[in-house]
C-alpha positions, 0 to 999 in steps of 0.5 A: 516744589515751590510755585508762584508766590511761595517760591518768591517768598522762599527765595526772599526769605533765604536772603534775609534769614540767619538761621538757628544755631542748632540741629533739628533731629527728624525721625524717618519711620519708613527710612529707618534713620534720624536726619540731622538738619543744620538749621543755619544752612537749612540742609540735611548734614547726615542721615543717622542710620538705625536698624529699626523704624523710629516713631519718636525722638526726644531730647535730654534737657541738659546733656548733648543727647537725643533719643530715638524710639523704635517699637519694631526693634523694641529698642532705644537709641542714644544719639550724640549731638556733637558727633551726629552718631549713635552712641549706644542703644538698649533693648527693652523687649516689649511692644512700645506705644510712646515715650516721654522725657521728664523735664525736671529730674531727667528720666526717660519713660516708655509705655508698652502694651505687650507686656503691659508695663511702664518703663523708666530709664536713666537717660545718662546711662540708658539703663532701666531704673524701674518698671511698673506692671499695668492692669489694663491695656494702655492708650496714652500717658504723660509725665509731670515735672517730678517724674510722676506718670499718668496712664489712660487705660482706653476702653477700660475707662480708668486712669492710672497714677504712678508715684515716681518715688514709691512706684505705686499705682493708684487708679481713678475711675474716668467714667467711660472710655478715654484717650489722650491725657496730659498733666496740667503744668502744676501737676495738680490736675489731669486733662483727659479726652473722652472721644465718644462723649466729646468731653474734656475730663479734668481729674484731681491728682490729689483727690484722685477723682473726676472733678469737671466734665467740659462738653466739646464740639469735637472729639478730643484727639490732639492737645497743645498747650500755649507757651505760658501754659494758660490755654489748652488747644484741642482738635479732633474729628467732628468740626473744622475748628480748635477748641480753646480751654482755660485749664486753671479756670476749668472752662471752655473759652472759645471754638475757632475755625482753623482750616479743614480737618485740623490735626496736630498743633504747636504754639510759639512764645512770641509776642503776640503768640501764634498757634500753628495748626496742621491741615493734613488733607489740604497740605496747609498750616493754619496760623492763629494769633492766640491773643485775639484768636483770629486766623492771620495766615494760611501756609501751603507746606507739603503733602500730609503735614503730621508734626509741628515744632517751634525752634527754641528762639521762636524764629521758625515753625518746622512742619514734617510732611509724612507723604512728601518726605520733607520739612517745611520751614516757616519764618514766624516773624514774617506772619506779622507782615502777612496778616490775612494773606498766605504766609510765606514758606521759607524753604523745603528740606527733603529729609527722608521717608515718612518723617513723623517726629522731630526735636531741636537742639542748639549747639 
C-alpha cells in the first residue's frame, strides 16, 4: 500500500511515464513461477508456471529467450519471450547453487555442489557442451567475456580457473577462506572477498597468484560494478556503508554511509550515474550519486528488498521485495529533482511469492 507523499508521487508518475517497451521476467521462488511484467502497462501479463522453485533468471544476449534455474528440480527452463511460455527444459541431475550467462560467445554455466561440478550448456539448444569436476566444495563463481570461469572454494581457501577452450582447471592459493568472486572486465584480474579478514583480494589471472590485499571496513558479501566498470562497490555485515574500490588502480577510494545494513546493489548508466542500495531491514533503497558519492535520496519500496536491476534504457530501477511479494518501480530521472528528499515511488506491482531474481528484455 502506498501512503502519503509516496502515493501522490506514484499517481503523478503514472501520468508522466511512457514505460519501457519490454518485459521484466521475475523468478518467484515460493510461487514456482516466472512472472512476465509488461513495463509499458506496468502489470503482470502472465505467470509462467514451472514444476520447481526458480532462484535465478538469465537472458540470452541476442536470442529471444530467458532461462530459469530451479535447484530443487535440478533443471533449467527455456522461456520464449514472444510466447511467454516454456519452450523446453533440461535436467542436469546435480544440486545447483548458481548460474551465469557468458556475454561473449553465448554459453550458460551452472555451478553445482553435489556432485561438485561446473556445467556449460549451449543456450540455443539447451544441451550440455562440457563439464569440469571440481576438487573442493564451491562457494561462488563468475565467467569472463571469453567464457573462462573462476570458482571460489570457500573454506578451502582456493580459487579455480577453468579455461573454456581446454577445459583445464588451475588452482590459486587464496591464503584463507573466501566467498564472492568476480572477474574484472578485462579478465586480467579476479576480485574476491575474504569475509573473516575483511579483505578484498585481487588475483592475477595470467600469473595465477594473489597480488593485492585491500583492507575493508566490512565483510565483503555483495559486489556491484559501475556501468563503465571503473568502480567496484562492496557491502556486507559490519558497517552501514558502501566501500568504493578502483579495480584498475587496485585501491580503496572511499567508504560512504548508505542506510541501515545495506545489501544488494545496482548501478545506472545515466549522467550522473546512480547507485541503488537495498536496505532490507528498513524496506528502503538508498540512492547515491556515483560521481560525487553523496546520498541524494531514500525510497521506501516494500518489505525485505533483496534484488535490484536497472532497465536497459536507464529509465527505471526495479526492486524485488521478497516478503511483500511485489516489484517496486523507481523512476530514475525523478531522483535528479528530488535531491535530499525521499525519492518518489512510481508504482508497486504484485508479482508473486518470494520474488528473488529478475531480468529485463526489450520486445
